[in-house]
N, C-alpha and C positions, 0 to 999 in steps of 0.2 A: 396401426391405422386400419380401420374397418374398411372392407371392400364395399364398393358401390355396386349394386345389382344392376347390370345393364339391360335386364329384361329382354326385349325383343332384339337387341343388338348382340349377336353372337359372334360376329366376325368383323374384321377390320382390314384395312389396306394402308400401305405406306408407299407414297410416290417418291422414289429416291434415285431417279434416272438422270437427273440433271448433271451438267458438266462441272458446275462449281467454278466457273471461269473467274468470277470476281474474287472469290476467296483465295484461289491460287495466285491471282495477281497481287493480292494483299499479303502473301507470304505463307499461306497454309498449303503444304505440299501433298497432304493426304487426300483421299477421296472425300467429297463433301459430307457423306453420311458419318464419317469418322472424325470430323472436325470437333475438337473438344470444347465443351462449354462447361465451366465450373468443374473441370476434371473428368467429364464423361462425354463420350461422343454424342453428337446430335441425335443419331438414331436410337441410342440407348435411352435418352430422355423420352422419346416418343413411345418406344416399346414399353417402358415402365409405366407410362401413363395408361396405356392400354391394359396392362396387367392390373393396375390399381382399380380399373373399371371392370375387372373380371372378364376381359375380352382376351382370349388365348388362342384364337384361330386367326392367323395373319397371313396376308399375301403381300409380298414386298417386291418391288421392281428396282433393279440396278441397271446402269448401262454396262456395256461389255468391258470398258476400261476399269470399272470398279468391281469386277467379279470377285475379288478377294474379300469383299465385305460379307459374302455369303458364309465363308468359313468362320469369320469372326463371330457373326451372329449365332450360328449354330452351336459354336462352342460356349457362348455366353448364356444362351437361352435354350437349353435342351428340353425344357418343359413345355415349350410352345408347339402348337400345331402350325408348322410353318410351310408355306409354299413360296419359293423364291423364283422370280423370273429374272433372267439376265438377258437384256435386250436393249440395244441402243435405239431409242425412239426419236422420231422427228420433232416431237412437240410434247408439251405437258398434257395436251388432250389425248394424244396416242397413249401415253403412259397411264393416264386415268382410265381409259377404256380397256387397256390390257389388264390392269388390276381388277376393274369392275367385272370383267367377263369371267374371272376365276373365283369370285366370292360365292359363298354359300347362300342358302335361302334366307329370306327375310331382309330387312334393311341392314345396311352396313355403314360403318364409320370409316371414312378415308381421310388420311392426313398427309400433307406434304412433309418431307423429312425436315425441312427448314422452318416449320411453324413451331417456334418455341413457346410453349404454353405452360405456366406453372401448374403443378398437379392439382391443387385445390380448384382452380378455375376449370381445368379439364374435366374434373369429376362433376362440378356443377353443370357444365355443358351437357355431359352425358345424362345426368339426372333430369335436366330440363327437357330433354328430348321426349321423355315419356308422355308429355302432355300433348304431343303432336300426332296426327294421323300417320300410320305406317306408310301411307302413300305420299307424304309430303317430303319435299327436298328441304333440308334444314342446314343453314350455313352458320358458322361462327363469324360474328362481326365484331369489330373493335373500333373505338374512337381514336385509338393510338395509331398514328400513321408514321411508319418508319420505312416504308417501301418507296422506291424510286418511281414505280408505276402502279399505284394502288388501284384496285377496282372498287369504286365507290358504290355504296348500297343505300337505297332510299326505301324506307319502310313506313307503313301506316301505324296507327296507335296500337294495333293488335300484333305488331311484329311481322306482318306479312310484307314480303318484299314486293314493291311495286315497280322498281326500276334498278337495273344494274348498269354502271357506267356513268359517264359524264366527267366533268372537271372538278367537282367538289361535292361535299355532302357531310353528313354527321358521322358515318361509320364506313369502314372498308372491310372487305373479306379477310378472314383470318387463317385460311389454309386448312380448315376442318369442314368436312362435308358429310352429312348423313344422307345416304342415297337409298331410295326405295328399290326393291327388287324389280318392280315392274318396268322402270325405265332403264335399268341396266341391261335389259333384254331387248330394248328397242333399237331402231336404226336412227342415224342422225343424218342431216343433210350434208351434201358435199360442200366443200369450201370453208368449213370450219377448221381452223388450224390450232387454236389455242383453247385451253380450258376455260378461260374467261369468256371467250366467244360462245362456247357451248352453254355455259351457265346463263349468259344473257339471252341466248336463243330460247332456253327452257322457260325463263321468266316471261319472255315475249309471247311464247306459245300458251301461256296460261297455266303452266304446271304450278300447283300450289307450293310456294317457296316461302320459308320463314327464316328469320334471323334471330339468333340468341347472342346477346352482347357479352363479350369478355372484356374486362378492363384493358388488358394489354396482351397482345400476341406479337412476338418479334419475328419478322421474316428475315432469317439469318442468311444474308447474301454477301456481306462485307465484313471486314475486320471490326468496324465500329458496331455492327450488329451483334457480334460475339460479346463485346463489352456490355451492350445494352441487355442482352439475354442473361449474362452473368449477374449483373446488378439486379435484374428482376427476380431471378431465381434464388438469390441469396438475401434479398431484402427482408428484414425482420417481419414486416407486415404481410409478406406473401405466404408465410407458413408453408414454405416449400419443403417437403419431406422426402428424403431418399429412403 
């Protein structure tokens, strides 16, 4: 399979510091990043997507209880330029900011570890990013809603995000974020505790924000999500290639 040139995106981040409480409750005893989907850990699927997009410089954050994940990743991916952060954070926003602060120059692609995206769709997303300004915040959005608490996205005909939040809509965020260098260096107001609150604040502040639609992204938080991801990743029409 030919590599996709990510052009200005030379580095990526993975947010993997969550506790995985619902998956543990459903019978998965291992750390969330190592929960198997179609025989491979969640985080391996994400890393291999990055590799297919020719992004080899990654910053990953784990919580302190899951520190063993670092050993596993370094043994499996010795070719990567890896920076591992081991820190128990108070929120998804804190994890996002920790990863963002360590990324290199230029815009960067950040994924949550539980955003299961088939590789062809991931590569299409990366390719589509090239048409946007390096100063734009770009989100993956999907009409497929499998999240208990989705963040709804309203866009205009040009794909510009006009509103985040609300009780309904046509698409929801998909756990992939292209972040310009300029706002990774800025300050944020006090009182924001969740990543969704931060993203909503950016849109409300007029930061140019765009959505790229992916047919399906599975937010893997529960046992049924694992089954959905496996069905998506192995479906003949998905052309999912390992």
